[in-house]
DOTOR-982633 format. One line per 10 residues: their letters; for each residue z, x, y of C-alpha. Coordinates in pm, 1 decimal, m for minus. Example, Ala and Ser with C-alpha at 12.3 -4.5 7.8 and 13.67 -1.06 7.14 Angstrom:
BEGIN
as) 780.0/1230.0/m450.0 ~ 714.0/1367.0/m106.0
END
This chain:
BEGIN
xxxxxxxxxx) 14872.6/13288.1/13331.7 ~ 14793.7/13119.3/13010.5 ~ 14446.0/13302.6/12922.1 ~ 14588.8/13493.2/12661.4 ~ 14834.3/13215.0/12524.5 ~ 14684.8/12976.7/12243.9 ~ 14803.3/12684.7/12457.5 ~ 14600.9/12435.5/12265.0 ~ 14723.6/12523.8/11938.3 ~ 15108.3/12533.0/12103.5
xxxxxxxxxx) 15059.9/12184.1/12205.9 ~ 14980.7/12065.3/11851.9 ~ 15256.2/12296.3/11675.3 ~ 15544.0/12191.6/11880.3 ~ 15558.6/11842.1/11801.3 ~ 15463.4/11909.7/11450.6 ~ 15756.6/12136.1/11408.0 ~ 15979.0/11869.2/11608.0 ~ 15851.7/11594.7/11369.3 ~ 15918.0/11828.9/11056.4
xxxxxxxxxx) 16276.6/11879.1/11184.7 ~ 16339.1/11526.3/11242.5 ~ 16217.8/11440.2/10923.2 ~ 16460.9/11679.5/10772.4 ~ 16777.2/11576.0/10939.2 ~ 16819.3/11262.1/10742.5 ~ 17068.7/10994.4/10828.6 ~ 17192.5/11194.1/11123.2 ~ 17025.4/10953.8/11401.3 ~ 17162.9/11152.0/11709.7
xxxxxxxxxx) 17036.7/11472.0/11590.8 ~ 16712.4/11356.1/11540.6 ~ 16659.5/11182.5/11871.4 ~ 16746.9/11515.4/12005.4 ~ 16515.9/11711.9/11830.0 ~ 16243.5/11442.2/11912.5 ~ 16310.2/11451.9/12292.8 ~ 16361.8/11813.5/12294.4 ~ 15984.7/11888.6/12118.1 ~ 15815.9/11590.9/12345.7
xxxxxxxxxx) 15977.5/11761.5/12620.5 ~ 15844.1/12071.7/12556.1 ~ 15525.7/11962.3/12522.2 ~ 15515.1/11774.9/12799.7 ~ 15623.3/12113.0/13013.8 ~ 15321.2/12307.3/12824.3 ~ 15071.6/12019.1/12898.1 ~ 15197.6/12006.4/13268.9 ~ 15163.4/12403.0/13321.1 ~ 14798.5/12370.8/13162.6
xxxxxxxxxx) 14695.4/12083.0/13394.6 ~ 14829.9/12277.2/13689.8 ~ 14657.6/12586.4/13582.3 ~ 14351.5/12422.6/13522.8 ~ 14346.1/12255.5/13889.6 ~ 14406.6/12584.9/14041.7 ~ 14097.3/12743.0/13879.8 ~ 13901.4/12541.0/14119.9 ~ 13643.6/12256.0/14117.3 ~ 13335.1/12492.7/14028.4
xxxxxxxxxx) 13448.7/12521.8/13701.8 ~ 13592.3/12196.4/13605.6 ~ 13284.2/12088.8/13402.9 ~ 13328.4/12371.1/13153.3 ~ 13553.4/12402.5/12828.9 ~ 13847.2/12644.2/12883.8 ~ 14136.4/12747.5/12691.0 ~ 13886.3/12780.3/12372.3 ~ 14001.5/12851.8/12050.8 ~ 13780.7/12911.5/11726.7
xxxxxxxxxx) 13880.3/13027.7/11350.9 ~ 13685.9/12968.5/11048.6 ~ 13856.4/12693.0/10818.1 ~ 13611.0/12589.6/10540.3 ~ 13329.5/12826.3/10546.0 ~ 13113.6/12717.2/10305.9 ~ 13097.3/12366.5/10460.6 ~ 13056.8/12501.9/10841.5 ~ 13387.8/12345.5/10920.6 ~ 13581.3/12543.0/11161.4
xxxxxxxxxx) 13899.5/12509.4/11383.1 ~ 13762.3/12466.7/11735.9 ~ 13967.3/12324.8/12027.8 ~ 13862.1/12337.6/12410.7 ~ 13945.2/12090.2/12693.0 ~ 13715.3/12030.4/13005.3 ~ 13803.4/11794.8/13309.1 ~ 13789.2/11500.1/13105.1 ~ 14039.0/11593.6/12831.2 ~ 14258.1/11768.0/13026.2
xxxxxxxxxx) 14428.9/11450.4/13212.8 ~ 14430.8/11243.9/12860.7 ~ 14610.5/11527.2/12699.2 ~ 14851.2/11544.2/12987.3 ~ 14887.0/11149.7/12979.1 ~ 14955.3/11169.3/12593.3 ~ 15231.0/11443.8/12657.0 ~ 15409.9/11217.4/12923.8 ~ 15367.1/10868.5/12720.8 ~ 15501.1/11022.6/12399.8
xxxxxxxxxx) 15803.9/11173.4/12568.5 ~ 15862.7/10864.7/12777.7 ~ 15831.6/10655.1/12478.0 ~ 16079.1/10868.0/12265.1 ~ 16350.6/10820.0/12546.2 ~ 16292.1/10454.7/12589.6 ~ 16324.2/10422.0/12191.2 ~ 16679.2/10569.3/12221.3 ~ 16868.8/10302.8/12091.1 ~ 16669.8/10288.7/11761.4
xxxxxxxxxx) 16954.8/10302.0/11490.5 ~ 16722.2/10234.7/11201.2 ~ 16600.4/10498.8/10985.2 ~ 16577.4/10686.0/11301.7 ~ 16474.3/11027.0/11161.2 ~ 16183.7/10869.8/11027.3 ~ 16122.9/10679.9/11359.6 ~ 16111.9/10981.9/11545.3 ~ 15941.7/11194.2/11301.2 ~ 15652.7/10944.6/11268.7
xxxxxxxxxx) 15621.3/10929.3/11675.2 ~ 15577.6/11320.8/11684.8 ~ 15318.0/11282.3/11416.3 ~ 15163.7/11020.6/11630.6 ~ 15166.9/11272.0/11904.3 ~ 14980.4/11540.4/11737.8 ~ 14724.4/11307.8/11598.7 ~ 14612.6/11186.3/11965.0 ~ 14644.9/11569.7/12139.9 ~ 14404.1/11680.7/11825.2
xxxxxxxxxx) 14159.7/11403.3/11903.1 ~ 14132.6/11496.2/12269.9 ~ 14100.9/11868.5/12204.2 ~ 13908.6/11894.5/11893.5 ~ 13552.9/12028.1/11950.1 ~ 13452.0/12020.5/11559.9 ~ 13359.9/11685.9/11455.8 ~ 13537.0/11746.9/11122.8 ~ 13830.8/11836.2/11286.4 ~ 13818.1/11554.4/11533.0
xxxxxxxxxx) 13806.9/11309.5/11222.1 ~ 14112.9/11431.3/11074.7 ~ 14296.4/11395.0/11389.3 ~ 14145.9/11045.5/11432.9 ~ 14264.8/10954.0/11071.3 ~ 14602.9/11117.5/11114.9 ~ 14687.5/10859.8/11387.5 ~ 14641.0/10538.9/11203.1 ~ 14918.9/10650.6/10931.6 ~ 15234.5/10662.7/11179.8
xxxxxxxxxx) 15098.5/10382.4/11360.8 ~ 15095.6/10184.5/11057.7 ~ 15423.9/10293.5/10967.6 ~ 15590.4/10216.4/11281.0 ~ 15445.8/9859.3/11277.7 ~ 15507.5/9813.2/10890.1 ~ 15871.8/9905.2/10919.0 ~ 16016.6/9865.8/11255.8 ~ 15792.0/9568.9/11361.1 ~ 15822.6/9193.5/11388.3
xxxxxxxxxx) 15852.5/8935.0/11124.9 ~ 15457.7/8934.3/11046.5 ~ 15460.2/9311.6/11035.4 ~ 15335.9/9347.7/10715.9 ~ 15035.0/9122.6/10787.8 ~ 14966.7/9316.8/11142.4 ~ 14998.3/9655.5/11002.2 ~ 14754.5/9581.1/10705.4 ~ 14519.1/9422.6/10935.9 ~ 14533.8/9706.7/11175.9
xxxxxxxxxx) 14464.6/9962.7/10925.2 ~ 14171.0/9786.0/10761.4 ~ 14017.2/9722.9/11100.3 ~ 14037.4/10061.3/11235.7 ~ 13992.4/10265.1/10889.3 ~ 13658.4/10082.5/10802.0 ~ 13530.1/10125.6/11151.8 ~ 13624.4/10500.7/11101.9 ~ 13434.0/10513.6/10789.9 ~ 13096.1/10382.9/10959.9
xxxxxxxxxx) 13168.9/10666.7/11235.7 ~ 13202.5/10916.1/10976.7 ~ 12857.2/10810.8/10839.4 ~ 12722.8/10885.0/11212.3 ~ 12872.6/11222.3/11190.8 ~ 12735.2/11315.7/10875.6 ~ 12402.6/11196.8/10987.8 ~ 12461.2/11450.4/11277.9 ~ 12601.5/11726.9/11070.9 ~ 12299.3/11684.4/10790.1
xxxxxxxxxx) 12029.8/11675.1/11047.8 ~ 12137.1/11941.9/11251.3 ~ 12200.7/12166.0/10943.5 ~ 11842.7/12149.3/10914.8 ~ 11748.7/12200.1/11221.3 ~ 11993.4/12515.6/11289.6 ~ 11921.9/12652.1/10951.4 ~ 12321.1/12685.5/10853.3 ~ 12595.7/12420.3/10823.6 ~ 12832.8/12331.3/11090.0
xxxxxxxxxx) 13029.1/12072.8/11225.0 ~ 13065.9/12242.0/11567.7 ~ 13001.8/11980.5/11847.3 ~ 12853.6/12221.2/12087.5 ~ 12609.6/12357.5/11852.5 ~ 12493.8/12031.4/11688.3 ~ 12431.1/11921.8/12078.0 ~ 12205.6/12203.2/12126.1 ~ 11939.0/12058.7/11844.6 ~ 12038.0/11685.2/11830.3
xxxxxxxxxx) 11795.2/11602.4/12162.5 ~ 11493.3/11702.7/11945.2 ~ 11593.7/11388.8/11677.8 ~ 11386.8/11117.5/11652.2 ~ 11455.7/10842.5/11865.7 ~ 11524.9/10592.5/11595.6 ~ 11756.0/10846.5/11429.1 ~ 11953.7/10904.2/11757.4 ~ 11955.2/10538.0/11823.9 ~ 12095.7/10479.6/11468.5
xxxxxxxxxx) 12404.0/10766.1/11495.2 ~ 12475.0/10629.0/11808.5 ~ 12530.3/10286.4/11688.9 ~ 12729.3/10387.6/11386.8 ~ 12936.4/10613.0/11641.0 ~ 12975.1/10312.3/11884.4 ~ 13106.3/10078.2/11571.4 ~ 13415.3/10334.8/11524.6 ~ 13476.8/10400.5/11903.1 ~ 13432.6/9983.7/12030.6
xxxxxxxxxx) 13674.0/9891.5/11714.5 ~ 13935.9/10133.7/11858.4 ~ 13901.2/10024.8/12182.7 ~ 13869.8/9725.8/12094.1 ~ 13608.1/9522.8/12237.9 ~ 13510.5/9175.7/12146.8 ~ 13439.1/9082.7/11876.2 ~ 13608.6/9362.9/11689.7 ~ 13915.1/9311.4/11890.6 ~ 14138.3/9065.6/11662.3
xxxxxxxxxx) 14379.4/9331.2/11535.2 ~ 14490.1/9430.8/11856.9 ~ 14698.9/9121.8/11951.4 ~ 14875.5/9100.5/11620.2 ~ 14926.4/9472.7/11616.5 ~ 15081.3/9459.8/11959.4 ~ 15319.1/9128.5/11914.0 ~ 15456.8/9296.7/11580.7 ~ 15492.4/9657.2/11699.7 ~ 15824.3/9795.2/11857.1
xxxxxxxxxx) 15772.6/9862.7/12220.3 ~ 15712.5/10234.7/12185.6 ~ 15457.0/10174.4/11944.2 ~ 15290.8/9908.4/12174.0 ~ 15334.6/10176.0/12450.9 ~ 15158.5/10438.2/12261.9 ~ 14890.2/10193.2/12116.8 ~ 14770.1/10051.1/12446.4 ~ 14833.7/10376.5/12651.5 ~ 14661.0/10622.8/12401.5
xxxxxxxxxx) 14491.8/10483.0/12082.2 ~ 14288.0/10242.1/12258.6 ~ 14181.8/10566.6/12479.4 ~ 14036.3/10706.9/12167.2 ~ 13739.6/10496.0/12113.4 ~ 13614.5/10510.2/12502.7 ~ 13704.4/10892.0/12500.9 ~ 13478.2/10913.1/12184.0 ~ 13192.1/10738.7/12368.4 ~ 13233.7/11016.1/12651.3
xxxxxxxxxx) 13286.5/11314.5/12480.6 ~ 13071.4/11262.8/12162.5 ~ 12825.5/10986.7/12186.2 ~ 12702.0/11046.7/12523.9 ~ 12644.0/11451.1/12516.9 ~ 12574.8/11482.0/12157.3 ~ 12282.5/11234.3/12198.2 ~ 12151.4/11385.1/12513.0 ~ 11808.1/11369.4/12387.3 ~ 11810.2/11023.2/12448.3
xxxxxxxxxx) 11803.5/11059.8/12807.6 ~ 11483.4/11114.0/13042.2 ~ 11595.7/11487.6/13170.5 ~ 11282.9/11528.2/13341.7 ~ 11364.2/11205.7/13558.5 ~ 11675.1/11398.7/13683.3 ~ 11916.8/11236.8/13409.1 ~ 12053.2/10988.0/13610.1 ~ 11933.7/10684.7/13443.0 ~ 11594.6/10792.1/13333.5
xxxxxxxxxx) 11661.8/10640.4/12989.7 ~ 11385.9/10638.0/12721.1 ~ 11275.7/10270.2/12565.6 ~ 11450.5/10316.4/12225.6 ~ 11815.8/10394.1/12368.1 ~ 11782.4/10163.5/12657.3 ~ 11859.5/9883.4/12396.2 ~ 12205.6/10044.2/12308.3 ~ 12274.3/10004.3/12676.6 ~ 12214.8/9635.5/12684.7
xxxxxxxxxx) 12493.5/9635.4/12374.6 ~ 12722.0/9827.0/12609.5 ~ 12692.3/9587.3/12896.4 ~ 12710.2/9306.9/12705.7 ~ 13040.3/9411.4/12516.3 ~ 13193.4/9532.4/12843.7 ~ 13147.1/9219.1/13042.3 ~ 13236.6/8964.7/12751.9 ~ 13546.9/9165.4/12681.1 ~ 13633.3/9174.8/13036.7
xxxxxxxxxx) 13607.1/8785.3/13100.0 ~ 13700.8/8693.6/12733.7 ~ 14023.0/8883.6/12736.3 ~ 14112.0/8736.1/13109.9 ~ 14067.5/8384.9/12977.4 ~ 14256.8/8443.4/12688.2 ~ 14547.4/8572.0/12909.3 ~ 14585.1/8252.5/13085.0 ~ 14646.3/8077.0/12742.6 ~ 14913.2/8282.7/12624.6
xxxxxxxxxx) 15294.2/8172.4/12600.3 ~ 15403.8/8521.7/12440.6 ~ 15419.8/8790.4/12780.3 ~ 15361.0/9064.5/12511.7 ~ 15054.6/8904.5/12381.6 ~ 14940.7/8824.0/12721.3 ~ 14964.6/9218.6/12816.2 ~ 14764.9/9291.5/12507.3 ~ 14438.1/9042.5/12589.7 ~ 14482.2/9219.3/12924.9
xxxxxxxxxx) 14418.8/9542.7/12781.2 ~ 14090.6/9428.1/12617.1 ~ 13985.7/9310.5/12952.9 ~ 14059.1/9608.0/13113.7 ~ 13873.3/9829.9/12846.6 ~ 13591.9/9618.4/12873.7 ~ 13581.1/9762.5/13228.9 ~ 13557.6/10089.8/13089.1 ~ 13271.8/10031.6/12862.2 ~ 13098.7/9865.4/13150.2
xxxxxxxxxx) 13165.3/10152.2/13369.1 ~ 13019.3/10399.3/13098.8 ~ 12703.7/10174.0/13044.0 ~ 12602.3/10234.0/13383.5 ~ 12518.7/10632.6/13303.7 ~ 12568.2/10713.4/13674.9 ~ 12802.0/10969.1/13816.0 ~ 13054.1/10740.4/13963.4 ~ 13049.9/10503.0/13647.4 ~ 13144.7/10762.0/13417.6
xxxxxxxxxx) 13429.0/10912.2/13640.0 ~ 13548.1/10545.9/13697.9 ~ 13524.3/10497.8/13341.0 ~ 13763.1/10804.1/13246.5 ~ 13986.2/10738.4/13567.7 ~ 14056.3/10368.4/13424.9 ~ 14130.7/10504.6/13101.7 ~ 14403.6/10724.6/13251.3 ~ 14529.8/10473.8/13493.5 ~ 14562.7/10180.3/13227.6
xxxxxxxxxx) 14765.8/10448.2/13032.1 ~ 15027.7/10459.0/13281.9 ~ 15004.9/10076.9/13376.8 ~ 15010.1/9924.1/13024.9 ~ 15305.4/10149.5/12941.8 ~ 15524.9/9996.6/13216.7 ~ 15388.0/9660.9/13113.0 ~ 15479.5/9702.7/12742.6 ~ 15829.4/9862.8/12815.8 ~ 15902.4/9538.4/13026.2
xxxxxxxxxx) 15827.9/9345.8/12749.5 ~ 16078.3/9523.9/12551.5 ~ 16326.0/9513.6/12817.5 ~ 16272.7/9094.6/12851.8 ~ 16293.6/9070.7/12469.1 ~ 16628.3/9277.5/12452.5 ~ 16787.2/9110.0/12727.6 ~ 16702.8/8759.3/12657.1 ~ 16599.4/8759.1/12328.9 ~ 16280.8/8595.5/12388.3
xxxxxxxxxx) 15930.9/8694.7/12534.0 ~ 15812.6/8315.4/12568.4 ~ 15697.5/8257.2/12914.0 ~ 15816.3/7871.1/12919.0 ~ 16164.1/7985.3/12811.5 ~ 16231.5/8232.6/13074.2 ~ 16265.1/8174.6/13459.3 ~ 16456.1/8315.3/13742.4 ~ 16528.1/8664.8/13596.8 ~ 16480.4/8832.4/13936.5
xxxxxxxxxx) 16820.5/8678.9/14037.3 ~ 16995.1/8800.1/13723.2 ~ 16815.0/9151.6/13658.7 ~ 16651.6/9261.0/13992.8 ~ 16590.6/9612.0/13890.5 ~ 16392.8/9510.1/13562.2 ~ 16208.0/9234.3/13802.6 ~ 16123.9/9510.5/14035.9 ~ 15953.2/9721.4/13753.3 ~ 15765.6/9428.3/13606.3
xxxxxxxxxx) 15631.3/9329.3/13941.4 ~ 15497.7/9646.2/14030.1 ~ 15346.8/9657.5/13695.8 ~ 15190.9/9335.4/13724.2 ~ 15046.0/9457.9/14090.2 ~ 14902.1/9772.1/13949.6 ~ 14712.5/9586.3/13649.4 ~ 14578.2/9336.9/13884.6 ~ 14451.6/9623.6/14147.3 ~ 14668.0/9601.2/14426.4
xxxxxxxxxx) 14556.6/9877.8/14667.3 ~ 14794.3/10168.3/14689.3 ~ 14835.3/10139.5/14320.3 ~ 14628.9/10359.4/14080.8 ~ 14456.8/10024.9/13929.7 ~ 14284.3/9935.7/14260.8 ~ 14117.3/10287.8/14261.8 ~ 13985.1/10227.7/13922.3 ~ 13859.4/9914.9/13939.8 ~ 13691.6/9962.5/14264.2
xxxxxxxxxx) 13495.2/10256.1/14120.4 ~ 13389.1/10043.3/13841.0 ~ 13263.9/9760.5/14036.3 ~ 13063.1/9978.7/14292.7 ~ 12926.0/10165.2/13996.0 ~ 12801.0/9822.0/13861.8 ~ 12675.8/9726.3/14162.5 ~ 12458.8/10061.2/14204.6 ~ 12324.4/10016.7/13896.7 ~ 12267.2/9650.7/13807.5
xxxxxxxxxx) 12308.4/9496.2/14147.6 ~ 12414.9/9125.8/14166.6 ~ 12503.6/9129.4/13761.8 ~ 12820.7/9226.5/13911.8 ~ 12919.3/8873.1/14017.9 ~ 12973.0/8823.5/13627.7 ~ 13250.8/9085.9/13555.8 ~ 13406.8/9048.9/13898.4 ~ 13506.5/8707.8/13812.5 ~ 13785.2/8889.3/13589.1
xxxxxxxxxx) 13948.3/9013.7/13903.7 ~ 14024.2/8670.8/14025.9 ~ 14134.4/8554.4/13650.5 ~ 14334.5/8864.7/13621.2 ~ 14525.6/8778.0/13961.3 ~ 14581.3/8432.4/13844.5 ~ 14731.6/8524.7/13504.1 ~ 14956.1/8793.7/13661.8 ~ 15078.3/8604.0/13941.3 ~ 15127.0/8275.2/13766.4
xxxxxxxxxx) 15338.7/8459.9/13469.5 ~ 15517.2/8620.9/13759.0 ~ 15626.5/8319.5/13904.9 ~ 15727.7/8173.9/13593.1 ~ 15917.7/8436.8/13451.5 ~ 16108.1/8614.7/13760.0 ~ 16111.6/8331.8/14000.4 ~ 16186.7/7972.4/13982.2 ~ 16533.0/7808.5/13885.4 ~ 16691.2/7978.7/13596.7
xxxxxxxxxx) 16681.6/7856.8/13261.9 ~ 16916.1/7733.0/13023.6 ~ 16716.8/7873.0/12721.3 ~ 16900.3/8183.1/12752.8 ~ 17254.7/8324.7/12768.1 ~ 17255.6/8404.2/13133.8 ~ 17622.8/8511.3/13092.9 ~ 17570.4/8861.9/12880.5 ~ 17232.6/8883.1/13054.2 ~ 17243.8/9273.7/13228.5
xxxxxxxxxx) 16999.3/9509.0/13387.3 ~ 16828.6/9769.3/13268.5 ~ 16989.5/10069.1/13118.3 ~ 16946.0/10426.2/13185.4 ~ 16734.0/10515.7/12927.5 ~ 16506.7/10222.5/13003.8 ~ 16530.9/10279.2/13389.9 ~ 16430.7/10656.1/13390.5 ~ 16088.2/10604.5/13183.4 ~ 15988.4/10315.9/13403.7
xxxxxxxxxx) 16100.3/10487.0/13707.6 ~ 15884.7/10796.2/13613.5 ~ 15560.5/10589.7/13541.3 ~ 15595.0/10394.1/13874.7 ~ 15635.4/10727.4/14079.0 ~ 15286.2/10851.6/13903.8 ~ 15114.7/10528.7/13944.5 ~ 15177.9/10530.9/14324.3 ~ 15109.8/10903.2/14353.4 ~ 14750.6/10885.4/14155.8
xxxxxxxxxx) 14713.2/10531.6/14371.5 ~ 14773.0/10711.7/14694.9 ~ 14598.8/11010.1/14600.9 ~ 14311.8/10958.0/14309.2 ~ 14137.6/11288.9/14415.3 ~ 14419.9/11487.3/14211.0 ~ 14252.4/11352.3/13902.9 ~ 13918.0/11245.3/14015.0 ~ 13835.8/11622.7/14086.7 ~ 13899.9/11713.4/13729.2
xxxxxxxxxx) 13678.8/11437.4/13608.8 ~ 13382.3/11440.3/13798.8 ~ 13233.2/11754.7/13728.5 ~ 13267.8/11717.3/13375.2 ~ 13106.4/11390.9/13363.4 ~ 12847.8/11522.5/13559.0 ~ 12773.8/11801.2/13316.6 ~ 12754.0/11530.1/13055.0 ~ 12477.9/11339.3/13285.4 ~ 12282.2/11660.9/13289.7
xxx) 12241.3/11657.8/12935.0 ~ 12532.6/11914.8/12859.7 ~ 12806.4/11905.4/12650.5
END
């Protein structure tokens, strides 16, 4: 049905047109909201059609890129407009469209510079979608940098009291890391140009010769790319921008920051680092774990980063008094699980990492929306000042409990499948090293249950105005209900997504792109 339609370009054009229209309506807030909601809804419909047809095509071709588009852009430099999706990127494209639509709906009460706010949300959607669909390094980097601009302004204009500090810190950290990543991309570009005999940023073309690079060069490029990606995820010790950005960002900004922007880093590892440097793999050994000596050092780095982030993030959660900051640190812990899964270099490990990216995007959106609801209803997010909210706002409390339970890995919810697969792959690859990262599960249960008991149950507090406390509004309840539906659906039926992901990660392991 969609084979003759440039659907990937349309996915970029729709929110871009919506952004321009929202900027142009000026102070007419309601019109800009309607434009943003309509553009994001149309993008979501298109992304849903893409995923449904992709699924209908059959499992055997999920590992291949589809709906490809290729046009010359800057011929002299070998820069082209190349798009394509496979089983790794399609779920992330759909997740992006879903979260952007829900975040815009959740922002229905924004009354300050509304048209700019809505326009920036749509520009951010364009950037993230481009990252997940680009198959040209230059194009990938352009979209990667485009994402920084709207998020910087969302924090700097609509953020909290320390928004200037947080937005500047976010920009400096992620931009500097991007420049290091750019060095790795240029190294790939120039070395591949010598091997191919022509200049190109085409990811697939470069992957055909990058395996012939020296091991030292491959390891150096991998390290440069890794610095850019782990800063975006973020991993300890380059994580410090994240709690500040989350605390000061508006609620919808936090939803997109945790639900999508963090996934760009982990997506870069599995989309670029592994397939572009497949020559570092011992393909003669069957491709599963047959790493050459020089590359194994980077595997150790990934293991250490993953485990350290899981444990450190969980411990920091216990110490937090601001519930939003606690959720921010929990994201560091969960993304550490993604890094650990990728470091196993096994089929189940890579599939588990991608599934955790998808699951965390759904769960963390609920959690940050609930942080916004609590702040809006009570005027505070400080856990010691809250208490007994379940009796006053039962619908909101139910959503918060489901979010907490999904994040700590309750069976039947999407987080359980992701965490279980990560720990299975860790045991298969590293045996009893599993005992170290699995401690994060106990810590995660401890801080979520403790926070739930203090915020939702116990005696009602006198620190907040209980007389005017009311439950969630329609524009808050609707996005939360949709997210909870998918958290349960993919928790019960994970094959709906894993059937997309597994063939694609198998191709990566076999040295393909």
